[in-house]
Rosetta silent file (secondary structure, phi, psi, omega in degrees, C-alpha in Angstrom):
SEQUENCE: XXXXXXXXXXXXXXXXXXXXXXXXXXXXXXXXXXXXXXXXXXXXXXXXXXXXXXXXXXXXXXXXXXXXXXXXXXXXXXXXXXXXXXXXXXXXXXXXXXXXXXXXXXXXXXXXXXXXXXXXXXXXXXXXXXXXXXXXXXXXXXXXXXXXXXXXXXX
SCORE:     score description
SCORE:     0.000 S_00000001
   1 L     0.000  148.024 -176.601    0.470  114.262   13.077 S_00000001
   2 L   -81.316  148.634 -177.260    1.414  114.136    9.496 S_00000001
   3 L   -77.300  124.941 -177.243    0.438  111.167    7.396 S_00000001
   4 L   -89.508  119.470  178.477    3.392  109.093    6.250 S_00000001
   5 L  -100.670  136.405  178.174    3.047  107.931    2.724 S_00000001
   6 L   -63.377  156.604  175.132    4.968  104.923    1.442 S_00000001
   7 L   -63.910  137.795 -178.892    7.406  105.298   -1.420 S_00000001
   8 L   -53.530  141.923  175.404    5.893  104.897   -4.966 S_00000001
   9 L    81.506   -4.687 -175.949    6.346  101.233   -6.195 S_00000001
  10 L  -115.156   19.771  179.863    6.842   99.899   -2.605 S_00000001
  11 L   -68.879  -40.103 -177.970    3.248   99.179   -1.666 S_00000001
  12 L  -127.522  123.434 -177.753    3.600   95.457   -1.913 S_00000001
  13 L   -97.643  138.823  174.323    6.945   93.679   -1.134 S_00000001
  14 L   -55.421  146.752  176.242    7.649   90.259   -2.504 S_00000001
  15 L   -70.768  143.190  174.391    7.665   87.351    0.025 S_00000001
  16 L   -65.695  149.225 -175.913   10.980   86.335    1.263 S_00000001
  17 L   -85.988  149.766  173.338   12.370   83.047   -0.042 S_00000001
  18 L   -71.163  161.404  173.108   12.883   80.086    2.369 S_00000001
  19 H   -52.238  -39.603 -178.388   16.390   78.779    2.765 S_00000001
  20 H   -63.135  -44.766 -177.581   15.500   75.731    0.603 S_00000001
  21 H   -67.395  -38.919  178.325   14.197   77.987   -2.139 S_00000001
  22 H   -67.666  -34.256  177.996   17.240   80.255   -2.028 S_00000001
  23 H   -64.167  -54.891 -177.995   19.525   77.226   -2.295 S_00000001
  24 H   -53.090  -47.297 -179.340   17.628   75.863   -5.237 S_00000001
  25 H   -61.512  -34.898  178.331   17.531   79.163   -7.037 S_00000001
  26 H   -68.537  -39.032 -174.555   21.320   79.556   -6.499 S_00000001
  27 H   -76.198  -23.435  175.733   22.003   76.081   -7.859 S_00000001
  28 L   -74.016  139.616 -168.433   19.999   76.660  -11.097 S_00000001
  29 L   -71.521  165.751 -174.310   22.108   78.240  -13.895 S_00000001
  30 L   -83.222  147.824  176.349   21.363   81.980  -14.829 S_00000001
  31 L   -55.821  133.134 -177.654   19.347   82.333  -17.964 S_00000001
  32 L    96.582  -29.274  177.985   21.625   81.993  -20.968 S_00000001
  33 H   -61.485  -42.350 -174.737   24.457   80.043  -19.324 S_00000001
  34 H   -69.605  -31.813 -172.835   23.099   76.683  -20.600 S_00000001
  35 H   -65.965  -41.977  177.240   22.760   78.168  -24.152 S_00000001
  36 H   -67.585  -27.348  172.973   26.491   79.266  -23.963 S_00000001
  37 H   -72.450  -44.423 -177.767   27.561   75.767  -22.805 S_00000001
  38 H   -76.610  -27.421  179.065   25.597   74.048  -25.469 S_00000001
  39 H   -76.382  -34.613  175.753   26.907   76.357  -28.301 S_00000001
  40 H   -57.106  -43.927  177.842   30.473   75.856  -27.221 S_00000001
  41 H   -65.201  -42.385 -176.254   29.946   72.051  -27.391 S_00000001
  42 H   -60.662  -35.641 -172.869   28.171   72.366  -30.635 S_00000001
  43 H   -83.119   -6.969 -177.517   31.075   74.393  -32.087 S_00000001
  44 L    81.215   22.337 -178.928   33.607   71.850  -30.791 S_00000001
  45 L   -72.191  153.143  176.580   35.424   74.094  -28.432 S_00000001
  46 L   -90.589  149.499  173.290   37.659   72.543  -26.029 S_00000001
  47 L   -76.184  150.489  178.390   37.304   72.986  -22.302 S_00000001
  48 L   -60.795  128.922 -174.909   40.034   74.948  -20.550 S_00000001
  49 L   -67.729  144.743  173.979   42.712   72.579  -19.203 S_00000001
  50 L   -67.567  162.833 -178.204   42.941   72.199  -15.535 S_00000001
  51 L   -76.622  -32.245 -178.117   46.016   73.251  -13.606 S_00000001
  52 L   -69.142  142.031  175.131   46.471   69.597  -12.372 S_00000001
  53 L  -121.620   81.745  178.758   48.431   67.321  -14.540 S_00000001
  54 H   -59.461  -26.340 -176.684   47.728   63.873  -13.427 S_00000001
  55 H   -68.670  -17.370  179.243   49.525   62.246  -16.267 S_00000001
  56 H   -90.318  -17.519 -176.943   52.923   63.580  -14.813 S_00000001
  57 H   -72.147  -44.840 -176.546   52.639   62.091  -11.334 S_00000001
  58 H   -68.368  -39.878  169.509   52.806   58.459  -11.944 S_00000001
  59 H   -58.398  -32.329 -177.303   55.867   58.667  -14.202 S_00000001
  60 H   -71.838  -44.225 -176.074   57.540   60.924  -11.527 S_00000001
  61 H   -61.013  -56.647 -173.449   56.669   58.276   -8.823 S_00000001
  62 H   -54.611  -49.240  174.004   57.861   55.376  -11.018 S_00000001
  63 H   -47.574  -48.832 -171.414   61.138   57.217  -11.775 S_00000001
  64 H   -65.780  -49.768 -169.189   61.899   57.850   -8.071 S_00000001
  65 H   -61.776  -49.576 -179.698   61.022   54.166   -7.199 S_00000001
  66 H   -64.936  -41.820 -168.256   63.014   52.637  -10.168 S_00000001
  67 H  -103.306  -31.650 -166.485   66.069   54.856  -10.049 S_00000001
  68 H  -115.152  -32.256  179.264   66.413   56.495   -6.745 S_00000001
  69 H   -42.441  -46.617 -178.989   64.747   54.532   -3.922 S_00000001
  70 H   -69.635  -21.537 -175.799   67.420   52.104   -3.459 S_00000001
  71 H   -95.985    3.390  176.825   70.124   54.701   -3.169 S_00000001
  72 L  -119.896  169.807 -179.002   68.708   56.670   -0.226 S_00000001
  73 L   -72.373  157.909  174.701   68.022   56.122    3.460 S_00000001
  74 H   -60.826  -44.072 -172.709   64.457   54.816    4.479 S_00000001
  75 H   -67.989  -44.331 -176.778   63.639   58.068    6.391 S_00000001
  76 H   -55.081  -53.507 -173.864   64.748   60.232    3.301 S_00000001
  77 H   -56.278  -46.454  179.181   62.374   58.076    1.131 S_00000001
  78 H   -51.794  -46.295 -178.952   59.516   58.522    3.698 S_00000001
  79 H   -64.053  -43.963  179.198   59.985   62.198    3.654 S_00000001
  80 H   -64.738  -44.956 -174.786   60.205   62.431   -0.072 S_00000001
  81 H   -66.856  -42.682  164.519   56.956   60.267   -0.401 S_00000001
  82 H   -50.106  -60.506  178.429   55.093   62.562    2.066 S_00000001
  83 H   -56.984  -29.807 -175.161   56.126   65.532    0.183 S_00000001
  84 H   -74.551  -42.601  174.971   55.283   63.936   -3.159 S_00000001
  85 H   -59.882  -31.825  177.556   51.654   63.263   -1.826 S_00000001
  86 H   -83.120   -8.911 -167.557   51.289   66.863   -0.806 S_00000001
  87 L   -73.450  145.363  164.658   52.621   68.278   -4.062 S_00000001
  88 E  -116.270  103.040  178.804   50.528   70.289   -6.521 S_00000001
  89 L    90.921 -119.127  177.611   52.561   70.225   -9.720 S_00000001
  90 L  -118.597    8.447 -176.646   56.132   69.923   -8.435 S_00000001
  91 E  -120.021  141.278 -176.932   56.021   72.011   -5.310 S_00000001
  92 E  -124.247  145.317  178.913   54.744   70.869   -1.896 S_00000001
  93 E  -125.995  116.127 -175.482   53.854   73.100    1.016 S_00000001
  94 E  -155.627  158.925  176.895   54.179   71.444    4.449 S_00000001
  95 L   -92.347  138.044  169.297   55.362   71.835    8.051 S_00000001
  96 H   -57.090  -36.843 -177.558   58.147   69.527    9.218 S_00000001
  97 H   -63.369  -41.355 -179.915   56.094   68.554   12.249 S_00000001
  98 H   -58.132  -46.909  177.023   53.161   67.608    9.857 S_00000001
  99 H   -58.229  -53.301 -176.726   55.673   65.452    7.768 S_00000001
 100 H   -57.620  -44.970  178.257   57.099   63.856   10.898 S_00000001
 101 H   -65.157  -35.613  176.944   53.667   62.933   12.259 S_00000001
 102 H   -72.398  -41.995  174.692   52.593   61.416    8.999 S_00000001
 103 H   -83.312   -9.642  179.723   55.715   59.440    8.337 S_00000001
 104 L    78.070   29.911 -176.827   56.163   58.269   11.915 S_00000001
 105 L  -125.871  170.405  173.925   59.399   60.056   12.446 S_00000001
 106 L   -76.208  155.230  175.862   60.761   62.714   14.738 S_00000001
 107 H   -60.795  -45.833  178.764   60.855   66.456   13.717 S_00000001
 108 H   -63.940  -33.454  173.862   64.614   66.469   13.898 S_00000001
 109 H   -61.279  -45.188 -176.706   64.935   63.370   11.777 S_00000001
 110 H   -66.130  -47.321 -179.572   62.692   64.961    9.227 S_00000001
 111 H   -54.893  -46.403 -177.942   64.930   68.126    9.282 S_00000001
 112 H   -76.601  -25.226  175.191   68.141   66.103    8.696 S_00000001
 113 H   -64.317  -51.090 -176.866   66.296   63.996    5.880 S_00000001
 114 H   -53.260  -44.825  176.892   65.361   67.244    4.196 S_00000001
 115 H   -59.294  -42.699 -176.051   69.041   68.483    4.243 S_00000001
 116 H   -73.620  -34.387  177.093   70.140   65.169    2.741 S_00000001
 117 H   -64.229  -33.615 -178.744   67.472   65.142    0.096 S_00000001
 118 H   -75.228  -39.102  177.139   68.463   68.733   -0.775 S_00000001
 119 H   -65.984  -37.880 -178.580   72.289   67.853   -0.933 S_00000001
 120 L   -82.196   -1.075  175.086   71.385   64.963   -3.216 S_00000001
 121 L    82.677   17.760  175.663   69.300   67.144   -5.620 S_00000001
 122 L   -91.499  -10.122 -171.836   66.050   65.475   -4.813 S_00000001
 123 E  -153.840  136.727  168.511   64.546   68.387   -3.177 S_00000001
 124 E  -126.564  127.641  174.575   64.909   72.219   -3.311 S_00000001
 125 E   -82.850  113.503 -172.413   63.768   74.343   -0.389 S_00000001
 126 E   -92.004  -27.473 -173.699   62.080   77.334   -1.989 S_00000001
 127 E  -145.057  122.894  173.824   60.740   78.820    1.273 S_00000001
 128 L   -91.697  113.063  176.752   61.825   78.059    4.890 S_00000001
 129 L   -82.548  179.479 -179.363   58.866   78.217    7.075 S_00000001
 130 E   168.127 -174.559  172.779   58.682   78.747   10.750 S_00000001
 131 L   -52.977  121.769 -178.322   56.961   80.584   13.489 S_00000001
 132 L    64.806   16.255  179.880   55.216   83.565   11.940 S_00000001
 133 L  -126.281   -4.355 -177.600   56.669   82.630    8.565 S_00000001
 134 E    79.897 -173.915  175.033   54.193   79.991    7.393 S_00000001
 135 L   -72.434  152.445  175.224   54.827   76.694    5.851 S_00000001
 136 E   -71.709  149.132  172.566   57.908   75.637    4.082 S_00000001
 137 E  -127.523  134.206 -174.813   57.581   75.079    0.254 S_00000001
 138 E  -118.706  144.858  169.348   59.640   72.394   -1.421 S_00000001
 139 E  -111.357  129.213 -168.281   60.095   71.515   -5.024 S_00000001
 140 E   -99.150  146.316  177.886   60.458   67.800   -5.397 S_00000001
 141 L  -134.629  139.629  173.806   62.555   65.941   -8.135 S_00000001
 142 L   -78.264  -21.629 -179.645   62.477   62.196   -8.844 S_00000001
 143 L  -118.687  150.032  165.109   66.110   61.842   -9.831 S_00000001
 144 L   -59.674  139.536  178.204   69.257   63.433   -8.239 S_00000001
 145 L   -66.019  152.045 -167.330   70.761   66.017  -10.338 S_00000001
 146 H   -58.632  -43.453 -178.428   73.768   64.847  -12.360 S_00000001
 147 H   -74.904  -12.716  176.513   76.254   66.865  -10.402 S_00000001
 148 H   -92.379   -9.208 -173.335   74.633   65.764   -7.116 S_00000001
 149 H   -64.612  -37.793 -178.039   74.480   62.108   -7.579 S_00000001
 150 H   -57.504  -29.820 -174.711   77.877   61.506   -6.102 S_00000001
 151 H   -84.368  -11.657  177.665   76.588   63.250   -2.921 S_00000001
 152 L   -56.511  139.164 -179.187   73.506   60.941   -2.500 S_00000001
 153 L  -103.868  122.494 -179.619   73.801   59.043    0.713 S_00000001
 154 L   -89.355  153.219 -178.024   73.450   55.281    0.243 S_00000001
 155 L   -70.245    0.000    0.000   72.212   53.120    3.050 S_00000001
């Protein structure tokens, strides 16, 4: 039999890291990253703004409560509030069944409320979801549009 020689440079393999060591190594920053962060801070560079704009959410909710809530039905208000809670920016992605369960309403009631909110200008349906179509996407608005205010349904 021929003698099998190991590849050059592979005589000794380093020991494998344990899972704890691997997690610790992954958590520590790569050499030079700390220096980059420090230098940015020293130069007074700003951090990149996040996509979330928390300063817009409370004024939107306050406008809805102050100007619109008294002019719409309770079920419409519940649906709008659930969508507001789900919203990222001004768009929300949710299924009507999920909205119904969280608001304590029926699916059909939620569908009718969405229609009324859309006619009043408080909601735009950007994508109608369904079976094999994914979730519906809605754009929420705190005030009815000027031309749709007459169409808002009062209690």
